[in-house]
N, C-alpha and C positions, 0 to 999 in steps of 0.2 A: 805581734799584732793578733789581736782575736779576729776570728773568723767574722762576728757579727760586727765588729768596729769597722774592719775593711771594707765590707758590702754597703754598711752605712756610708762610710768615706766615698766609695764611688759611683752609688747614687745622689750624695750630696754635692759632688763634682758636676755632674750632668745637669742637675739641677741650678746650680751656679752658673754654668754656662746659660741654660736659656734665661734665666734671670738678667745676666749680663746684655744679651741680645736684645731683649726690651728696653736696656738704659742706652745702648750704642744705637740700635738702630731704631727699631720700634716697638712697642708690645704688641701691635700686630701682629708683627713677626716670629716674636715669641710665643704667640697664641696659637698661629698657625702649626708652628714646630711642636708645641704639645698636643692641638690636636691629631694630629699625625702621627705624632709617635706613641698616642694612644693606638690609634689604629696598628701600625708596625707592630707597637708588642701583642697585640690579639693576635695578628697574623703568625708571628714567632711563638705565640703558646700554640697555635695550632700544627705547625710544623714540628716543634719540638714532641708534641704528643707522640708526632707519627716517629721522629728520629731520634728523638732522646729517649723515650719510652719502647719503642718495639725497631729499632734501626729500618725502618721504610724510608727509600730514597723516593721521595716524590719530587720530582721536577716539574708536576703541570700545576703548580700553584696559581698561575695567573688564570688558569680558566676557572676554578672555583671562585677566585674573587671578582670575575667576570659573571658567573654566575648570580652571585650574591648582587653584583649591579645589576642585571635584567630585574630580580625580584621586585625592586625599588620601582619600575616603571609598570610592571605588573599587577603591582597591588596600589601604588597610590596615584597613578596617574588615571586622569577621567577617561570612561570608553567614550571613541571616536562612534557615533552613532552610524552617519552614514558610510562608513567603512563596513561596520557590523552588516550593516544593510545591504553593502554589495556584495561582500564575499565570505562575512563570518562562519556562515552555516557549510559553505563548501569547503573552508578550508578546515574547521572541527570534522565533517565527514570524512575529507579527504586524510586527516590525520588518523582518524579510527580504521579507515581502512589499510593505511598503511601498519599500524599496529596489528591490525588480524592479517595482513599478509605474512608478517614476520611467525604470529603466532601458529597459522596455517603453517608456514614451513617447519617449525617446531616439531609438532602433531606429525605431520606428515615422515619425518624423520625418527620420530620415536613410534610411531604405530606401524609403521610397514619393515619387512624383513630387508635386510642389506641384498643389494643388488641392482642390476641395470634399472629394474621397476622404478626401484624409490628414486632412484637416480634422477630418471624422466619425469617423477611424479614432482621431485624438489624443484627441477628446473621448471617446470610449468605451471605448479603455485606460485612460485617467485617470480618469475617471468610474468606471469598475465597480472599479479596481485601490484607488480610494480608499476604496469602501466595505465591501469586505472587507477591507482594511487596518484601518479604523477597526473593523469588527466582532468583528475576533480581537483586536485589540490593546485596546480597550474593556474586554472581558471578563477580560482577564491583567490590568489593572490597579486595576478594581474588585475582584478575588480580592486582591490583594496587598496594596494598600490597607485590607482588611477585616480582615489579619490583624494585634492586637494594634494597632491606628493610633496609639493613645496612648504606646506605648511603641516602636515597630518601624514597621511598615506600609508599608515600603521592602524592597528586594533585598539591600541591604548590599553588601558588595565581597568581596575574594579574601582575605583575610585574609594579608598580606604584609607584610615590613618598612616603615615609613612613609616612609624616605628612597628608599625606590624609586619613593615617589609622586610626588619634585621633578621626575624626567627626563621620568615619563609623563605629569604636567602642563605640561610644553614641548611633548612629542609632541601632545597635544589641542590646544594653542594653536596648534601649528603646523599642523596637521591642519584649523582653521577656518580659519586665515589663508591657507593653500591654498586654501580653498575663496571665500571673499570676494575674495583678491587675481583667482582666474579670471573673478568677474564682477565686479569694482569697479575694478582698477589701468586700466583703459582710460580712467574719467574723469577728467576735470579735478579740482586739489586740492580744490575747496569741495566738489563733488559726492562726491567720494572720501571726505571729513569726514564728511558726511550719512551715506553708504552705510555706514560703520564704525562712527557712532554708531547709527545704527537696527537692524543685526544688533547689536552689542552689549544693548542691551535685550531684543532677542529672546530671546537668549541666557540675560538675568538673567530675564526672563519665565520660562522656559521652566524655571531651577531653583526659582522661586517657588510653580508650578503641579504639577510633576509630583512630585507624592509618593511613586510608587515608586521614583524615582529618586534624590533628592535630600531625602526629607521636606518639602521644601517651606518653607512659614513655620515650621514645625514645629522646625525646626534638626537636624542630627546634632551629637550632642555626645561628651564621651567618647573623642575622638580620640585614638590611642595616639602616644607622644611619645618621640622619640630620645635624650630625657634622662630621668635619673631623676625620679620625683615625689615631689613635697616630703614628702609624708607616709611614704614609703617611707625617706628620709634622718633624719628626725627619729625614724625606729623603729631605725637603726642605730648602737648603742653606739660605734663605732668615731668614724660620723662625728659624734656628738655631744660624744665627748672633744675631737677636733679643736677642735669650733668654739668650747668653753667653753675650751681652752687659748688661743684667739686673743681670748679676751674677747668673743666674740658670742655672741648668743641662739642657741641650735638652729631656731627656724622663721625668722629672719631670714636667717640662714648658709644654710638649704636654700634658700629663695627666691633670694639669690646666685646659688649654683653652679649651681642651673636653668639662671638666664637666663644666666650665662656659659657652660654647657654650649651654649645655642641661639647666642649670640656668636659663640663659636669655630667650628661647623657654618657659620652665616651666613657669617663670615669669608671662610672657605676659599670657598665658593660665588662671593662675590664675587671674588676675587681671581681664578679661574680665567677668570669672565667678564670681568673686565676685560684679564686678559693676553691672553685669544683677543680682544677688542675691539682694544686697540692692534695686536696683529699683523695684524688686518686693516685697522687704516687705513692703515701703511704699508706694506701690501703693493699690488701691481700691482692686485688686485682691490679696494679701496680708493679707489685713484687713479683707476681705471675709475668707481665709483659717483662720485665726486665732480665728475668731469668731467660725467657725465651729470647730475646734481643742475643743475650750474651752467648749462648749454646741453643739452638731447636732443636739440636738430637737430642739432648740430655734432657729438654721440657718435652720432647713429644715422647721419651719413652715413659717418662712419670706418666703420662696419659693425659697430655694436654693438647687441645685442639689447636696446634697452631696456624693453622688457616684461617678459621674463624676466628680467632683473637686476631690476628692481623688487621679482617676486613675488619672488625670492630674498632679498633683503633684508627683504621685510617679513615671509616666514614668520622669518627669523632672528630678528627682533625681537621678534614675538609670542609665540616660543617661550622669548624671555628672559622676556618678562611673565608668562607660564602656570608658567614654576620657581619666579618671586617671588612669586607666588599660592599656588603650592603650601607654600611657606615659612612664608608667611602666616598660613595656615591651619593648618598644624601649630602655629603659636606659640599662635597663638588656643586651640586643643584643643578648635575646632567650627566648623562651616559654617554660616554666617548669611547664606544669600542677600539677606534684605533690606538687609544693611550694604553691599553692594556698590554706593555711589552714584557719580556720575560727579562730584561734588566731590571726594572724596577719591582717588579712582583715576585721574581724567582732569585736572583742573584741576591739581591739586596736582602731579602728576608732570611735567606740560607747564611748572608755574612751577617746578620743579627743574632740567629742561633749560635753559631759557631764561638764569636766574638763571644757573644755573653755566658755560653757555658753549655754545650749539648747536655740534655738529659735534668737539668735545673731550672726549674720554671722562673723564678728571681733574676737568673743570667738572660733569661729570654726576653722578659720587661726592660731589663737594665740594655742590652742589646737592641731591643728595638728603639728606645729614647737616643743613645748614642750614636748608631748608624744613622739615623736620620738626621739629628742635628748636623751631624758631618756632610751628608750628603747633601743638605740645602748650604750651608756655610761656607764649605770650601771652594766653592767658585768665586763668591764675591772676595772671601779671605785670599785667595791663589789670585784674584786681581787687582788687590791692592799691594801683596807682594811684589809681584812682575812691577807693578810700577814705580814702588821702590828700588828695587834693585836697577830698573833701567832709567831711574830719574836725571841722571847726568848725560843722558843720549838724546838727539834732537828727535822731535815729533816725528817727521819723517823716514826716521832711522829705519832700516829695513831688520834689524834685528829687535828693536823693542817692539815694532809690529807684529812681527811676528810671536814674541811672548807674551804679547797681551791677548793676543787673538788665540792663543794656545790655554790661557787661563781656562776656558771653560772644561779641560781634559785633565782638569788636576781632580776632578771626582772622580774618577776611573782611576788614577796614579794612587790617590788617598787609600780608596776602600781597596786596594793591592796590597799595598805597603802596610797596612793596620790588618790584614789578614796575615802577613807574612810575621808584623812583630809579634802578634798573638799568637801563632802557632810555635814562631820560636821560642818565645820567654814564658807563655804561658798555655801550653798544647791543648789543656780541657778547657780551657775560656778565661775569661776575668770571674767568675764565679763557678767553680767546676762542679760537678755532681758529685755529692757524697757518696 
């Protein structure tokens, strides 16, 4: 079987499974899988850029995804005037003082000669700056969070179109990746994984606890949408007439219309990212990155700046994850910091890359759709399977109840089983790197 035919059959199989979901369950479920599959494919492309191209082991995917979600709030939500009046200026001044403290510490370290005097001066600058920063900043935060804390209690955003938040999410993630890369990319791969995981947890902790910025665990709901609201469509006589002409209920038709709008937008982004990734893969830059991945010592001996190239690809891959995170928050319609769990945004994405084929962009897209489909469908399929297996047992039978209650854990079992099977029979993934 030729490679092209094999790849076509793999994508056709995943497409058939999604279409079957539409017929057996509902088209709303099928479109949900498509939308999240598109976002997952973009995340997988970002991780593949780092791992498949350069061999960088980034376990902080959820941190960059969360920054993309934060960008949606900062860009699209309207500013809260009362909160800005109460403490907005104090918070900005406090942040400026914090940045000045760090800059002062760096200058002190660089300009003074090594010795006891430099140590004491550094402690003095950082200590004094920290207390001044906290005095100004904490007062502003307390004032902001005290303004209608149940409804707002945060500064809000810029009130711009939500689509602008997607590239901004990429920029926020890229900025965080630059900071992480400058401090951690010199580490060995296992230490890099620990560092990225730790910094990702710090980002999530900030989002959960800084109410003035993201409302913390109270969540930011009612985010603007790039597609019409279902209720608006249901009130449109023309839309209702078209839906009834097609034999559809207007409520169901409005939901399908909105989800299809998201799917088209996400597809455009995926195609752009995939095209750029393919161009990068087959460019001299892509060949250089793979040479560095395969033998850093030889590449460095040929005059390549390995650390700079690693930083470059780390920033690019993280930016793609940030864009995907902004898209996902836009689809959800709310920012929920507590939902950023490593299992969902790190483990799953890595499984997508490994199963699809590390180093192959098409493999990452296939893995994104396939693994997300299984993640969604395995639990209901497992529950149905357990119902069939225990059909002859009484409803109050302890074994039957235990098996039915355990069906939710079929997700984890299935992910592990798929990973083992692929690594055993196709170690380089379903669509291997050439």
